[in-house]
N, C-alpha and C positions, 0 to 999 in steps of 0.2 A: 494304544491301539489293541492291546490284548482285551481290554474291557469291551471295546467296540466289536471285536470279533466274537466275543461271548454273547453279546446282545443279538447278533445276527444268527448265531448257532441256536440260541434260545428261541428265536422266532421260527426255527425249523428250516433254515437255509442250509444247503449242503456245500461242501468244498470251499468254505469261507477262508479267504486269504486277504490280508491287508497289505497295502503298499505305502510306504513312508508315512509321516505323521500328519497327513492332511485330510483324513477321512476317506481315503480311497479304499473301497472294499470290493473284492471280486467274489462272487458267489453264484451258485446254481439255484434256480427256481423253476417251478413248472410253468409252462406257457399259460396255464389257466390262472396263475397268480399275478400275471403282469398287470392287468387292470387293478388299479388301487395299490400297487406295490409301494410307491413312494409314500403314500399316506400310512400304510401298514408299518413301514420302517420308521417313519418319523414318530408315530404313536408308540412304537416299541421302545425307541430311544428315550422318549419322554417318560414312559412308565418306568424304565429301569434307571434313568439318570437324572430326570427332571431338567434336562437340557432340551430347549426347543431349537431344532436345527432344520433348515430346509434340506430336502433330500431330492436329488436328481438321479434317476436310474437310467443307464444306457445299456442296451444290449450289445453283445460282442459285434454283431453285424453293423450296428450304428458306429461303433468306434473304428471298425475297419473302413467303413465308408468315409469317416473323417480323415483317416490317414491317407486314403486313396485320392481324395479330392481337394487337397489344400491348394487354393489358387496362388499362393505365394511360392509354391514349388514348381509351378508350370511356367515354362518359357524363361526361366531365370534361375540362378542358383541363390538360394537363401540359406543363411546359416541357421540350422535348426535350433540353436540356442536362443534365437530371437522369435521363434514361432510358438504361439499359444492358441488355445481354442477356449472360448467362453461358451459354456453350455447353458442354455436358457430353460427355465421351467415350463415354458409354453411358447406358442407362436406369438410374436409381438404384433400389436395392431398397426395398421398403416399410419394412423395418427401419431403413434409413439415412435415409429420408425423415422418419421420426418424430423423428430427431435434429436436424432443422432447424426444426421447428415452434416458434414462440415469437413474442414481441413485440419487434421491433427498431426501434420508433418513434424518429425520424420516418421511417426507411427502411421500405420495403415490398418484398416479392417475391412472385412467382407462379411456381410450378413448372408447366411444361407439357411433359411428355415429357422430352426431352433439352435443353430450353431453360429458363432461369430469367430471367424479366423482372424488372428492378430499377427501383425509383424511389427515388432518393437525393437528397432536396431540399437536403441540406447538402453534396452533392458525393460522388463515388465515393471520393475520397481519405480521407474521414472515416468511411465506413461500416464496420461489422463484417461486412457481407455481401460480402466480397471473395473472390477465388479461393481463398485459403488456407482460409477458413471452409468453403466448399462442398466443396473437395477433401478436407479432413480429416473432415468429417461424412458426406459421401456416398461416400467412398473411390473417387473417380473423378478423372480429369484434367479441368480446366476452363480456359476462357479467356473473358475478358470483353471486349466491345467496346461503345463508346458508340453512341448512335443515329446520329450523323453518320457514323461509320465504316461502319456496316452499310449505310446509304443510299449512301455513296460506293462501296462494294464492289459493290453491285447495279448502280449506274450504270456502273462500269468493266466489269463482266461483260457487261452488255447492249451496250456500245459496241464490245467486242472481237469480237463475233459469233462 
């Protein structure tokens, strides 16, 4: 993660912080940099490491919105250990959305734009609703984070000012 942090700092980003060993990076960028930011980061990582990785960037406001609107926390108590969000690289097509409809009990999901809220009571490691499932069906890149990680990323972003 130190190498990843240095890649971001070398690309000119400010207040770069990483969280756990799964590619979570919190940083500051100018609003004008937002268009094309994912491509810039992916190209920078490739140029420095020769690793091709999909990059999904979320603004602090997006993450706060995710935390505020989890459908599995409304009208019932859900153990946050079983809550995850899959972030999609783009909006899925209606045609591809139809490919994910089905019953995956005991697991549940709710698609909301470019986010998929997951409730996996037997644990994320046992669900069929993983990144590969959504990437294959929706034909998009995806990355999933547990509820604790999303909360920590928000805390880090807020504290770095």
